[in-house]
KOLLODREN-511106 format. One record per residue (C-alpha): x negated, y, z negated. Coordinates in steps of 0.02 Angstrom, whole numbers, plus 50000, padded with zeros to 5 digits. Layout:
# residues N
XYZ...
# end
This chain:
# residues 326
502144834549896503214843850022502944862650026504314874849975504974883250131505694900850153506344908550315506374926650372506884936750525505504948650578505264961450715503724967450808503644983150914502734978951074502014995951122501424990451293503164984551345504064997251235505144983251166505614977050994505344958250990506204947250861505464931550784505824919850643504444917450516504364902450401503304903550244502684887350163502184887749980500984873449947500554866049778498884866349689497444875549768498054873049946498264889050047500044894250089500524893050272501604902150398502354898150567503314909150690504614905250822505224915750968507114912550978507314921751143505984911551233506424896251129504634891851093503374892150952502484908750939501294903350800501004885450746501044881550561499354886050488498584893250328498714912150318498114917650145498204936350178500114935750179500934932050012502734927349977502894943249873502464953250030503994946850120505374958250058506764965950161506084981550245504264977750207502884976050335501574962450351500194959950477499954943350565498564941950694498494960850718500384962150742501284972650613502934964150578504444971750491505474959950384507284962750437508204949150340508274931450274508394917550402509514906150299510664906550149509504895550045508074908050059509244922350018509974913549866508294908549793507374924949821508824936549783509084927849616507254930349570506794947049646507404964449617506864982349647506794996949528506495015249570505465024849443505365043549478504095052849372504445069849296503295084449343502665084749163502105066649185500995070949335499395066849240499985049349189500565043249361499055031849371499465024149202501255020849256500655011949414499395001849313500754996949189501824990149332500434979249402499864973049232501644967149197501644956849357502674969049461502094976249627502354993349706503264991949872503475010649909502705026349837502825044549886502475061349806503785074949832504115092249763505615092049646505305107249535503505101549529502475086349582503605071049570503125053349620504435040749674503815023049640504815007949699504344992549598504764974749647504684958449553505594945149457506834951649326506134968649370507094979949252506804969549096504994966849145504714985649165505644989949005504614977648904502974983148983503275001848966504045001348792503045012648676502005019548819503245029548925505005035548891506435036049015507135053649028505505061348967504165053749078505275046849216507035043549279507555026249333508805019349459509095003949563509135012849733508395027749823510015037449826509155054349847508095049049996506365051649920505615039650048506725043250198507375061150194505905070950262506945086850281507425087350099505755080850040504375085950162502575080650133501735090449993500025091050078499215108250096497825103950222496705116650134495095114050037495465095450033494845077950064495735061850106495595047149988496365030550037496445016249914496175001150025497444986750031496394974249934496154986349790498034990149790498454971549790497214968449650498134981149542496724993949539497645008749617498265015649452496535015349375495815024549525497195037749525497045040249338495165043049350495385055649491496695065449393495645065249236494115070949334494795088449364495465085149539497185089749603498135076049694499215086949807499985073049912500145054349890500995040749991500965022050015500705018350199500445002550301499305007050447499474997750610497874994150705498015008950823498275020950678496825013650580495705014450734496135032950756495795037150574494145027650564493515031150740492025040650670491315024050605491445014950772489705010250829489005016450663489545003150539489254985250600490814979450507491964992250590493124978650657493234971150483493754988350416495214988450538495694970950482495654976350300496624992350329498054983350418498334967850309499444976950183499924994550125498645007150063498905022349953498345038550034498025054649938497595072549980496395078349845495895096349812494515104549710492995115449736491685105749832492925091449841492175081749987490445080049912491155076749738492315063049799490915055149900489895054349741491365046849646491655033849783489825028749798488875020549942489855011250076488844995450043489604987149890488034977849836487004993649851488325003349753488314990149616486424991249606486115010049610487825017849568488735004949460490035017249393490705022149564492355016149636491545005349770490404996849645491854992949528493294989549645492494984149809492534965749857491614967650023490934981750130492554982250230493624980750073492564992549970493954999649863494195016949938493955027550092493495045650066493125058950197491265058950239491085074750343491515092050274492395097250432493515081750433494415083850267495915093850325495995084450492496095067450408497425073550286498415081250428498335064950526499015054650382500255066650303500855076050457500595066350618501015049150547502505056350455503395063350607
# end
């Protein structure tokens, strides 16, 4: 049976040449248990850039206008649909919904995120801002998104009380950094990053909820898609220490993560205890209630990163919430 085919226009910033390069990307949805495939074409050079081949780490749901995906270590930005057929099919199915939590709903942000994933929706953008208190803007994406969210949240959360809802980011929660600067304090803090596989598996809400219920303050939160250079900078301390360091970079760049600045007394040691050992099998054996034991799928995709060294907490938070946000 012939695969369903969808076309996209994507861009890649070539840092070495300081150029933005444009490609077309074709996504092939195959039936049964066969892995979906992608191919890429360079229209300027008029040649294939990537021959059609299975690429299971990129999903069709990842390919939304404005989103980023990583293909062979290149972070690509989806700029548009390649053809009218792709636009007609996907636009009819997909939609986005912006849910903005109220400050009084701060402690149930994790539950709201979990509700979205359990209903089959995904989170495409997320950012905490200060709007008369901690407010989290959550952009959800999926098929029949508004009805899906209304049905899923009915009886659990109330619009106008727990959150406001709109179809677009008219206030600039994600883009207007002057109006909504980062809320990070860089004081008495640790960095926690929910790794891409855990986010994709719908576990981010559960992790956030447990942190908030554990007496910690989440003082900043943002969904971020690291490129390889950014991930290498953040995790440089593990280079030459962990034998799967390169696999960590692969994991951290395949899809967006959710980064948080977390504050509490003795927060670095406490969060290390909550996260558990880096080795997932060891964590499952000796610390089965920790995040890595429960949400890790491999040592590189072990659910969460947390700051290991006491002196690195504020530096890691500053790197993510200040330097990468410039």
